C-alpha positions as CSV (number, residue, x, y, z in Angstrom):
1,M,0.0,0.0,0.0
2,F,1.0,3.7,-0.5
3,L,2.3,5.7,2.4
4,P,3.8,9.2,2.8
5,A,7.3,9.6,1.5
6,P,10.0,8.2,3.9
7,P,12.2,10.8,5.6
8,Q,15.3,9.1,4.2
9,V,14.5,10.4,0.7
10,Q,17.6,12.3,-0.2
11,A,17.8,15.9,-1.5
12,L,19.2,15.0,-4.9
13,P,16.2,13.0,-6.1
14,G,14.1,15.8,-4.8
15,F,15.9,18.2,-7.2
16,F,15.0,15.9,-10.1
17,Y,11.3,15.8,-8.9
18,G,11.3,19.6,-8.7
19,A,12.9,20.0,-12.2
20,N,10.4,17.6,-13.7
21,L,7.5,19.4,-12.0
22,V,8.7,22.8,-13.3
23,L,9.0,21.5,-16.8
24,A,5.5,20.0,-16.6
25,L,4.1,23.3,-15.4
26,Y,5.9,25.0,-18.3
27,L,4.4,22.7,-20.8
28,L,1.0,23.2,-19.2
29,T,1.5,27.0,-19.6
30,L,2.3,26.5,-23.3
31,Y,-0.9,24.5,-23.7
32,V,-3.0,27.3,-22.0
33,V,-1.5,29.9,-24.2
34,L,-1.3,28.1,-27.5
35,R,-4.2,25.6,-27.1
36,D,-2.1,23.0,-28.9
37,R,-3.0,19.4,-28.0
38,A,0.6,18.3,-28.3
39,H,1.5,20.4,-25.2
40,L,-1.3,18.8,-23.2
41,Y,0.0,15.3,-24.2
42,A,3.4,16.4,-23.1
43,V,2.1,17.3,-19.7
44,L,0.6,13.8,-19.3
45,Y,3.9,12.3,-20.6
46,A,5.9,14.3,-18.0
47,A,3.5,13.3,-15.2
48,F,3.9,9.6,-16.0
49,L,7.7,9.9,-16.1
50,G,7.6,11.7,-12.8
51,L,5.5,8.9,-11.4
52,A,7.9,6.4,-12.7
53,L,10.8,8.3,-11.1
54,A,9.1,8.4,-7.7
55,I,8.2,4.7,-7.8
56,S,11.7,3.7,-8.8
57,D,12.9,5.5,-5.6
58,G,10.3,3.6,-3.6
59,V,8.5,6.8,-2.5
60,G,5.1,6.0,-1.0
61,F,5.8,2.3,-0.6
62,D,5.8,0.4,2.7
63,S,8.7,-2.0,2.3
64,A,7.2,-4.2,5.1
65,A,3.9,-4.6,3.3
66,G,5.3,-5.5,-0.1
67,G,8.3,-7.0,-1.6
68,K,11.3,-5.3,-3.1
69,S,10.0,-6.1,-6.5
70,E,7.1,-3.7,-6.2
71,P,9.0,-0.4,-6.9
72,P,10.7,-1.7,-10.1
73,L,7.4,-3.3,-11.3
74,A,5.4,-0.1,-10.6
75,A,8.1,2.0,-12.3
76,A,8.0,-0.3,-15.3
77,T,4.3,0.1,-15.5
78,A,4.5,3.9,-15.3
79,L,7.2,3.9,-18.0
80,L,5.0,1.7,-20.2
81,A,2.1,4.1,-19.7
82,A,4.4,7.1,-20.6
83,A,5.5,5.2,-23.7
84,L,1.9,4.6,-24.7
85,V,1.1,8.3,-24.3
86,C,4.2,9.1,-26.4
87,G,3.4,6.6,-29.2
88,A,-0.3,7.2,-29.4
89,L,-0.4,10.9,-29.1
90,L,2.9,12.8,-29.3
91,A,4.2,10.8,-32.3
92,R,1.1,11.5,-34.2
93,E,1.5,15.2,-33.5
94,F,5.1,15.4,-34.4
95,L,5.1,13.1,-37.5
96,A,1.8,14.2,-39.0
97,P,2.5,14.4,-42.8
98,G,2.2,17.8,-44.5
99,K,2.8,19.9,-41.4
100,P,5.6,22.4,-42.0
101,G,8.4,22.3,-39.5
102,A,7.5,18.9,-38.0
103,Q,10.8,17.2,-38.9
104,R,13.1,19.1,-36.5
105,P,10.9,18.6,-33.4
106,A,10.6,14.9,-34.3
107,Q,14.4,14.6,-34.4
108,I,14.8,16.3,-31.0
109,F,12.2,14.1,-29.4
110,A,13.8,11.0,-30.9
111,L,17.1,12.0,-29.3
112,A,15.2,12.5,-26.0
113,C,13.7,9.0,-26.2
114,F,17.1,7.5,-27.1
115,L,18.6,9.1,-23.9
116,L,15.7,7.8,-21.8
117,F,16.0,4.3,-23.0
118,A,19.8,4.3,-22.6
119,F,19.6,5.5,-19.0
120,V,16.8,3.1,-18.3
121,A,19.0,0.3,-19.5
122,I,21.9,1.5,-17.3
123,W,19.5,1.7,-14.3
124,A,18.2,-1.8,-14.9
125,L,21.7,-3.2,-15.3
126,Q,22.6,-1.6,-12.0
127,L,19.6,-3.2,-10.3
128,F,20.7,-6.6,-11.4
129,H,24.3,-5.8,-10.3
130,V,25.7,-6.0,-13.8
131,L,27.0,-2.5,-13.5
132,P,28.5,-1.1,-10.3
133,A,26.5,1.3,-8.2
134,N,27.7,4.8,-8.5
135,T,26.3,8.3,-9.1
136,V,25.6,7.7,-12.8
137,T,24.0,4.4,-12.4
138,A,22.1,5.3,-9.2
139,Y,20.7,8.5,-10.6
140,G,20.8,7.7,-14.3
141,L,17.0,7.3,-14.4
142,H,16.5,10.7,-12.8
143,I,18.9,12.3,-15.3
144,A,17.1,10.5,-18.1
145,V,13.6,11.6,-17.1
146,V,14.6,15.3,-16.6
147,A,16.6,15.3,-19.8
148,N,13.8,13.6,-21.7
149,V,11.2,16.1,-20.6
150,L,13.6,19.0,-21.2
151,L,14.3,18.0,-24.8
152,L,10.5,17.4,-25.2
153,A,9.9,21.0,-24.0
154,V,12.6,22.3,-26.5
155,A,11.0,20.4,-29.3
156,L,7.6,21.7,-28.5
157,E,8.9,25.2,-28.1
158,G,10.0,25.0,-31.7
159,R,6.6,23.7,-32.6
160,G,5.0,26.5,-30.6
161,A,7.1,29.0,-32.6
162,G,5.9,27.4,-35.8
163,R,2.4,27.5,-34.5
164,T,2.7,31.1,-33.6
165,A,4.1,31.9,-37.1
166,E,1.1,30.0,-38.6
167,L,-1.3,32.0,-36.5
168,S,0.5,35.2,-37.4
169,R,0.2,34.3,-41.1
170,A,-3.5,33.3,-40.6
171,N,-4.2,36.6,-38.8
172,E,-2.5,38.5,-41.6
173,R,-4.7,36.7,-44.2
174,L,-7.7,37.5,-42.1
175,R,-6.7,41.2,-41.9
176,A,-6.1,41.2,-45.7
177,E,-9.5,39.6,-46.3
178,A,-11.1,42.2,-43.9
179,R,-9.4,45.0,-45.8
180,H,-10.6,43.5,-49.1
181,R,-14.1,43.2,-47.7
182,D,-14.1,46.8,-46.4
183,E,-12.9,47.9,-49.9
184,L,-15.7,46.0,-51.5
185,I,-18.2,47.4,-49.1
186,E,-16.9,50.9,-49.8
187,Q,-17.2,50.3,-53.5
188,L,-20.7,49.0,-53.1
189,R,-21.6,52.2,-51.1
190,E,-20.1,54.4,-53.8
191,Q,-21.9,52.5,-56.4
192,E,-25.1,52.8,-54.4
193,K,-24.6,56.6,-54.0
194,T,-23.9,56.9,-57.8
195,L,-27.0,54.9,-58.7
196,R,-29.1,56.9,-56.2
197,F,-27.7,60.2,-57.6
198,E,-28.4,59.0,-61.2
199,A,-31.9,58.0,-60.2
200,E,-32.6,61.4,-58.6
201,H,-30.8,63.8,-61.0
202,D,-30.6,64.8,-64.6
203,P,-27.5,63.3,-66.2
204,L,-26.8,66.3,-68.4
205,T,-27.1,69.2,-65.9
206,G,-26.8,67.4,-62.5
207,L,-30.0,69.1,-61.4
208,A,-32.8,67.3,-59.7
209,N,-35.0,65.4,-62.2
210,R,-38.8,65.6,-62.5
211,H,-39.4,62.7,-60.0
212,T,-37.2,64.2,-57.3
213,M,-38.7,67.7,-57.9
214,L,-42.2,66.3,-57.2
215,Q,-41.0,64.8,-54.0
216,V,-39.3,68.0,-52.9
217,L,-42.4,70.0,-53.8
218,A,-44.6,67.8,-51.7
219,H,-42.3,68.1,-48.7
220,R,-42.0,71.9,-49.1
221,M,-45.8,72.3,-49.3
222,Q,-46.1,70.5,-45.9
223,I,-43.5,72.8,-44.4
224,A,-45.3,75.9,-45.9
225,K,-48.6,74.7,-44.5
226,R,-47.2,74.1,-41.0
227,N,-45.5,77.5,-41.0
228,R,-48.4,79.3,-42.7
229,K,-46.1,80.5,-45.5
230,K,-46.4,80.7,-49.2
231,L,-44.5,78.7,-51.8
232,A,-43.8,79.5,-55.4
233,V,-43.4,77.2,-58.4
234,M,-41.6,78.9,-61.3
235,M,-41.6,77.3,-64.8
236,V,-38.6,78.6,-66.7
237,D,-38.3,78.1,-70.5
238,F,-35.4,79.3,-72.6
239,D,-36.7,81.1,-75.7
240,D,-35.6,80.0,-79.1
241,F,-33.0,77.6,-77.6
242,K,-33.6,75.3,-80.6
243,R,-31.6,77.8,-82.7
244,I,-28.4,76.9,-80.9
245,N,-28.8,73.2,-81.6
246,D,-29.6,73.9,-85.2
247,T,-26.7,76.3,-85.7
248,H,-23.9,74.8,-83.6
249,G,-24.9,71.1,-83.2
250,H,-26.4,69.1,-80.4
251,A,-23.1,68.7,-78.5
252,T,-22.7,72.4,-78.3
253,G,-26.3,72.8,-77.4
254,D,-25.9,70.3,-74.5
255,R,-22.9,72.3,-73.2
256,A,-24.9,75.5,-73.5
257,L,-27.9,74.0,-71.7
258,A,-25.6,72.8,-68.8
259,A,-24.1,76.3,-68.5
260,M,-27.6,77.9,-68.4
261,A,-28.5,75.3,-65.7
262,E,-25.6,76.6,-63.6
263,R,-26.9,80.1,-64.0
264,L,-30.3,79.1,-62.8
265,R,-28.7,77.4,-59.8
266,A,-26.7,80.5,-59.0
267,S,-29.6,82.8,-59.3
268,V,-31.8,81.3,-56.5
269,R,-31.3,80.8,-52.8
270,A,-29.6,77.8,-51.3
271,S,-32.9,76.6,-49.8
272,D,-34.6,76.6,-53.3
273,T,-34.6,73.7,-55.6
274,V,-33.8,73.9,-59.3
275,S,-34.8,70.9,-61.5
276,R,-34.8,70.0,-65.2
277,Y,-38.4,69.3,-66.1
278,G,-37.6,68.3,-69.7
279,G,-35.9,69.7,-72.8
280,D,-35.1,73.3,-72.1
281,E,-37.8,73.7,-69.4
282,F,-36.8,74.0,-65.8
283,V,-38.8,74.2,-62.5
284,V,-37.7,76.3,-59.5
285,V,-39.4,75.5,-56.1
286,A,-38.9,78.5,-53.8
287,G,-40.6,78.7,-50.4
288,D,-40.9,80.6,-47.1
289,F,-42.7,83.7,-48.5
290,D,-45.2,85.9,-46.6
291,H,-46.6,87.5,-49.8
292,A,-46.9,86.2,-53.4
293,E,-45.2,89.2,-54.8
294,D,-42.0,88.4,-52.8
295,V,-41.1,85.8,-55.3
296,G,-40.7,88.5,-57.9
297,T,-37.2,89.3,-56.7
298,I,-36.0,85.8,-57.4
299,A,-37.7,85.7,-60.7
300,D,-36.1,89.0,-61.8
301,K,-32.7,87.7,-60.8
302,V,-33.2,84.5,-62.8
303,A,-34.2,86.5,-65.9
304,E,-31.2,88.8,-65.5
305,L,-28.6,86.0,-65.2
306,V,-30.1,84.0,-68.0
307,S,-30.2,86.9,-70.5
308,A,-26.5,87.7,-70.0
309,P,-24.5,86.8,-73.2
310,L,-23.4,83.1,-73.2
311,P,-20.1,82.1,-74.8
312,V,-20.7,79.5,-77.5
313,D,-18.0,78.2,-79.9
314,G,-15.8,81.3,-79.7
315,G,-18.7,83.7,-80.0
316,S,-21.7,84.5,-77.8
317,E,-25.4,84.0,-77.8
318,N,-28.1,86.0,-76.1
319,I,-30.7,83.7,-74.6
320,A,-33.9,85.1,-73.1
321,C,-36.4,83.1,-70.9
322,S,-40.0,83.1,-70.1
323,I,-41.1,82.5,-66.5
324,G,-44.5,81.4,-65.2
325,I,-45.3,81.5,-61.5
326,S,-48.0,79.7,-59.4
327,I,-48.4,80.2,-55.7
328,Y,-49.2,77.7,-52.9
329,P,-51.8,77.8,-51.4
330,D,-53.3,80.7,-53.3
331,D,-53.6,79.1,-56.7
332,A,-53.6,75.3,-55.8
333,E,-52.8,72.9,-53.0
334,E,-51.6,70.0,-55.1
335,G,-48.1,69.8,-56.5
336,V,-49.0,68.6,-60.0
337,R,-51.7,71.3,-60.2
338,L,-49.2,74.0,-59.2
339,I,-46.8,72.9,-62.0
340,D,-49.6,72.9,-64.5
341,L,-50.6,76.4,-63.6
342,A,-47.0,77.6,-63.7
343,D,-46.7,76.1,-67.1
344,R,-49.8,78.0,-68.3
345,A,-48.4,81.2,-66.9
346,M,-45.1,80.6,-68.7
347,Y,-46.8,80.2,-72.1
348,A,-48.8,83.4,-71.3
349,A,-45.5,85.2,-70.6
350,K,-44.2,84.1,-74.0
351,K,-47.0,85.9,-75.7
352,R,-46.2,89.1,-74.0
353,R,-43.8,91.7,-75.2
354,G,-41.2,93.1,-72.9
355,A,-41.6,91.5,-69.4
356,R,-41.2,87.8,-69.6
357,I,-42.5,87.0,-66.1
358,A,-46.2,86.1,-65.4
359,Y,-48.1,85.0,-62.4
360,Y,-51.1,82.7,-62.4
361,A,-54.0,83.8,-60.2
362,A,-57.4,82.3,-59.6
363,T,-59.0,85.5,-60.9
364,G,-57.4,84.9,-64.2
365,R,-54.6,87.4,-63.9
366,T,-51.6,86.2,-65.9
């Protein structure tokens, strides 16, 4: 049966027990950090070897209860268990094909096993009095166990370094994939913004298109109603613009139309919306007026900027405009109706001589 260690256990074997324990704790730490099963197997291996070392010294045995053969037999059993752990687990980890860096750790561990077997043989020959008892033969097994676990730790340290390098490369690949994913997401966002802009704006002038203008108009009417303000819809048409297309070509006409759109944008307030309604017709939505006549200041500025000479193909063209104005809520309370009334007022303005600005009113004043 097992008993506490006898007091006659010498200090030198205790040094070997301590060294084996320190190495086992070191291997356990590597396992906790790296989560590599080989290190856990190595902890079990060191534990079995330590057990074999203690049994070989008779630690925990009552010599009166059992025979002298019990410690060697128990030590042999522990060594066999350690060998099984080594063969079944560690060898599979070290010699797994296709694993980079597996050859050198396997060579180091093979050397460790060779030293262990050699010292076990010396220890056994000393037990059978084939070799004389001396420090080497008496403590050969202790030296073999510590040396074996130490070389195993060295082998696994190299494996751990390789594992760390693999993890580093894997992390770098993940970071590269994350960067690539972020770039794709950013590209998709940019494409989405582009598609949204193209869906909401006129491709030639960059102004809001008809669909967007109707949405803006509906929103601005709600604000005007809540604030009890007036809102103006101005239909702007460039007079005789077809002449530029016929004289200079459609490409020049497109450039001239884009330049006139910029003038329209510059002539209104930042809170106002300019949109291309179709062809050379534009709609301006201007809000926050107390009186219908207040919109006249903006309309006059539009007419003034539009009528300034426009550089075209090395020369200049004078382009006038006709502006029709409808007022919310005086003339109508629906967006489409306001645009229709502003369009009627614009055609009425074309028929006039001189002033090219006309209001629509419920009384028929245009």
